[in-house]
N, C-alpha and C positions, 0 to 999 in steps of 0.2 A: 716664339716659345709656345703660344697657343696652337700653332700648327703641329708641333711635335707632340703636344699633349693629346690632340685629337687623333693623330696617327696611332699613337701608342694605345689610347683608349679603344679605338675602333679595332685594332689588331687583337687586343686582349679580349674584347667582347666577342669577336668572331671565333677565336679559339675556344673561349668558354662556352659559347653556344654550340659549337660542333662537338666538343667533348661531352657536354650535357646530353645532347641528342643521341650520340652514340652510346653513352652509358645507359640511358633510359631504354634505348632499343635493345641493347644486349641483355638488360634485365628482363625485358618483356620476352625475349626469345627463350632465355633460360627458364623463366617461371612457367611459361606455357608448355615448354617441352617437358619440364619436370612433372607436370600434372596431366600429361597426355594419356597415361595408361588407366586412368580411373575417372568415371563421370562423377561430378560432385553429387553428394547424397540427395539434395533436394531435386535433382534432375534425373536421378537414376531410373525412375519409372517412366519417364517421357522421352528421353533422348538416348539412343543406342550408343554403345562404345565406339562403333565405327564412325558415326556422325561426329562424335566428340573428337576423335582422332583426326578426322578430316578437317574440322575447324581449327584444331591446333596446328596442323601442317600448313593450312592456308594462311593463318596468322603469321607463322614463322617465315614463310616464303615472302610475303608482302613486306614484313619488317626488314628482312635481309636486303631486299631491293631498296627500301627506303634508306638504309644505312649507306649504300653506295651513292644514292642521290644526294645525301647530306654532304658527303665529301666532295663530290663533283660540283655541287652548287656553291659550296664555300670556296673552292678553287677558282671558279668562274668569277665570284664576287671579288675576291682579292685581285684577280687578273684585271678586272674592269676598273677597279679603284686604285689600290696602292701600287700596282705594277704598271699602271699607265694605259689601260685599255680604253677607257672613256676619253682620256687626253688625246690618244691617237685618233679615235673616231671624230672627236670634236675638231681637231686640226684638219683632217681630211675632208670632212663634210663642209666646214666653213670655207675652205679653199675652193670647193666645188660650187656650193650654193650660197655662200655668204653667211652672215650672222643674223639675217632677218628671220621672219616667222617660218619661212620654208625650211631654212637650214636648221633651225631649232627643232621643228617638228620632225625633220628627217633624223636628227640625232636621237631623239626619244624613240622613234620608230625603229631605228637600227639596234638600240639596246634591247628593246622588247623582242625584236626578231632573233637576236643572238640567243637570248635566254630561252625563247620558245623552241628554237631549233635544237638546243642542248637538251631540253626536256622531252622532245619528241621520241627519242629511242626508249626512254624509260616508260612513257605512256604506251608505246607500241608493245614492249615486252610485257608490261603489266596486263594488257588486254589479250594479246595473242600467245603469251607464255603462261603466266600464272592463272588468269581468268579462264583461259582455254583448258588448261590442265585440270582445273577443279570443276569443270563443267558449267561455268557461268557464262562464258562468252557465246553470244549468238550473232555477233556482228561480223560481217565480212570486211575485208580490207578496204573495199570501195567505200562503204559507209564510214569507216574510221577516218579515211583521208577527206571524204566529202564533208564530214562534220568539222574538221579543222579548217578547211577552206571557207566554209560558211562562217566559222568563228572569226577568221581573219577579216572577211568582208564586213561582217557586222561590227567588228572592232573598229575598222576604218570608217564605216558609215556613221557610227556614234562617237568614236573617240577622236577623230581628226577635227571635226568642228568644235568639240569640247576643248581640245588642246589649244586650238586657235584662240578661242574666247579667253581661256585662262592666261595664255601668253600675252594677249592684248591687255588684259586687266593688270598683269604684272608690270607692264610697261607704261600704261596710261592712267591707271586708277590711283596713283599716288601711294603714300605710305600705308594706307588701309586697303591695298589691293587684296590682301588675304581675306578680309571680311567679305568683300564682294564676290571673291572666288568661292568662298564657302557657301554663300547664298546660291550661286549658280550650281554648285555641286549638289546641294540639297535638292534643288528643283529638278536637276537631271536625274538623281536617284529615284525620286518620286515618279517622274515621268516614265522611267524604265519599268518600275513596278506596275504602272498602269498599262503600258504597252506589251509587257512580256506575255501575258496569257493569250492575247488575241493575235499578236503579230510576230513575236520572236519565237516562242516555244513551238508553234506549228511548223516552223522551218526545219525542225529537227525530228519531230514526232507527229503522229496522227492522233487526234483527239476526237472521240465520238461520245455523244450523250449516253449516259448510263441507261441501258435498255431493260435491265432486270427490274420489273415493276415492284415486286415484293421488297427487294433491297432498297429501291428508291423510296418507297413509302416509309420504310423503317428509318432511313436516313433523314428524310424530311421531317418525320415526327421528332427525331432527336434534335434537329436544328431548331424546331419550333420550341421545344422544351428549354433549349439553351439560349433562345433569343438571338439566333444567328441567321443572317441572310446571305445567300451566295447567288451569283449570277447563273450557276449551273453545276451539274454533276457530270463529270467527264471520265472516260476511260482512256488511258494512254497506252499505246502499243510498246510498252517497255520490253516485252519479250523479243522484239526485233533486234535489240542490242544486248540484252542481259537477262539472266534467269533470276536476278535479284528482284525482290518485291518491295513496294513502298506505297505510301499515300501522302498527299501533301496539299496545302493550300497555296494558292498563287494569286497574285494581283493585289490591288489596294483599293480600299473604299468600295464603291459600287461594282468594281471590276473583279471582285474576289471570285475565285472558282475553287471547287473541290475536285482533285484529280486522283484517280486510283490507277496504279499500274495493273495491267491485265493479269500479270503474274500473281499479284496479291489476291485479286478476286478469285482466281482459280484455286487458291490454296486455303483461304479462310472461309469459315461459315458466315452466315448473315449476322449472327450475334457478335462474332469476333470482329468482323469488319466495323460494326457499329461501335464496338468498344475502342478500336484503334482510332476511329474518327472522333469519338468523344475525347480521347487524349489530345488530339490536335485542336479540337474546339477549346480545350482547357487552356491552351496557350493564348487564345484570343480572349477568353473570359478573364484570365488573370493578367491580361494586358502585357504579356511577355514580349510580343512583337513590337509594340509601341515602346516599351522600356528599352529594348535592345536598340531600336532605331535612335532613341534619344541619346543613349550612351555613345553610339557610333558617331552621331552628328556632333556631340559635345567634344569627343576626342579629336575628330577631324578638325574642328575649329581651333583647338589648342595646337595641333600639329601644323596647321597652316600659319598660325601666328608665329610659331617657332621658326618655320621656314622663312617668313617675312623678315625675321631678325637675322637668321643665319646667312641668307643670300647676300647681305650687305657686308659680310666679314670675309676678307680674303683668306683667312686661315681655315675657313670652312671648306673652300675648294682645295687649297694646297694640302690640308690635312688628310684629304681623301684622294690625293694623287693627281690633282689637276691644277693647272695654272689658268685662272680666268683671263679673258681677253681684256686688255686695257681700253679697247674701243667699245666695250659694252656688248650687248646681245648675249648675256650669260644666263638669262632666265631659264632656257631649256636645260642648260647644264646644271643649274641649281636643282631643278626638278628631278633630273636623272640621279644626281648624287644623293639627294634627300631620300628618294624612294628606294634606292639601293641600300642605304645605311639604316633606314628606319626599322625594317623588320628585325635586324640584329638586336636592337635594344628593346623592341617590344616583345621579343621572344620571352624575356624573363618575367613578363607579367601574364604569360599564357595560363599558369595555374589559376589565377584569379578569374579569368574569363571562363575557364572550364568549370570551376566551382559554381559560378553563377548559372551557367547553362544546366549543370546537373541539378541544381536546386529547382530550376524551372521545370525540368522533366519530372521531378518528384511531385511538384505542385499540379502539373497537368495530369499525372497518373491519379492523384487524389481526387481531382475533379471528375475524371472519367469514372471513378468508382462510385461517385454519387449519382451519376446519370445512367450507368449501365452496371451489369454484374461484373465485379472485379475479377471473378474467375474467368470470364470470357476474355478479358484483357491479358490475364496470365497465360491462358491457352494460346492466344494469338502471338504473344511475345515469344513463347517457347518455340512455336512453329517458325517464326521469323528468325530467331537465333539459329535454329537448325538449318533452315533453307538458305540463309545468307552466310553460313559457316562462321558465325561470330563466336569467338572463343568464350567459354564460360569461366575461364580461369586466367584473366589478365593479371599482370603484375600490379600490386596496389599502388606503387609509386608512379608507374607509368600511367595508370588510370587517373590518379590525382592530378597529374600534370597535363594530360592530353584529352581525356575522355569528355566529350560534351554530353554524353548520356551515362547514367549510372551503370555499373556492371550488372549483369543479369541477376546475380544472387541478391544484391541489395535491393534492386528494383522489385523483384518478385516477393521478397520478404515483406516489404512495406505494403505491397498490394494485398497480400494474403491477410493482413490485419483488417482489411476492409471486406474480405470475402465472407 
């Protein structure tokens, strides 16, 4: 009976998730399209109607593609689980490689490969269809496929050893394997944060020290005022791939770096760049990064504990369309099923995560307004909204559910109170 309950619950959850996603996406399309012909009053003096219409069209095109992805991804998910896809893969791979560590890792890799191959056409069209059409793409097809090959190789270099350790712990560490696995996962995540700036990111982009001495002095003065130390200020060749602009912090502890896209530096003034950076510093000063990491680590601990219980239940496997082997060696199978099903149920807490993220963005904006001129951040944001074709009129419900950043009108309204 638990098997049937899980099957029904999972099927209902998938349908509810798909319907909710499609409904929200259709709302977004209708709302953006309905406000396409007029720039919102607070932006009328700074953003041209043609730019506003371009952003609306860009948003609609991306959302339409997302709707197709939603349906295809759900069909693949059902195919892999309830329709027996994982079962067929498990039988074929176990007959070939056995049910030891090699066979279990091969099963996980096969599922990842299938979902990645299905995602590839969408990524390709998004880059060379939509991004190209709206003037954002600067990436050749060679770079596109090279990036993915590098991603696969990096995934194998980091992921395969991690998978082996996790599977070994699941089989050898007793009933509390999930606790030891959590410790390994936390250490792994922190290690990646340390290695990313110096060893991983340079595989995809070129990073050069910031050469603008006036801007460098301005930024160093800001960091000194905020009590922030970084290993260096770098410019990334973002223009090699895209016309979108951004700035970000990367690394952890003493390995922290500040990185500017070259496209951002070309568009903003020195005071505007300082204001954008002050916003990013606000995340550190308000400990948003640490808070998010604590939440992620806490949730992952609970999820691993849940998996530790579920993998002992036959109905967990059978309810998701798979019959576990009576001979054992089901750890890889449990991991696959758990991480296929988990996003379906976590989807419904997305609004809570989005709300928390928007709250942090408001706090970072408020911090920036205490360290720089709020009007500079407003000017920078308006330019970035225009340059990145971010719609100024998103659907309120879609925003509440998905947006990690507040919509432009709310964000600038709050900033203007500090101006």
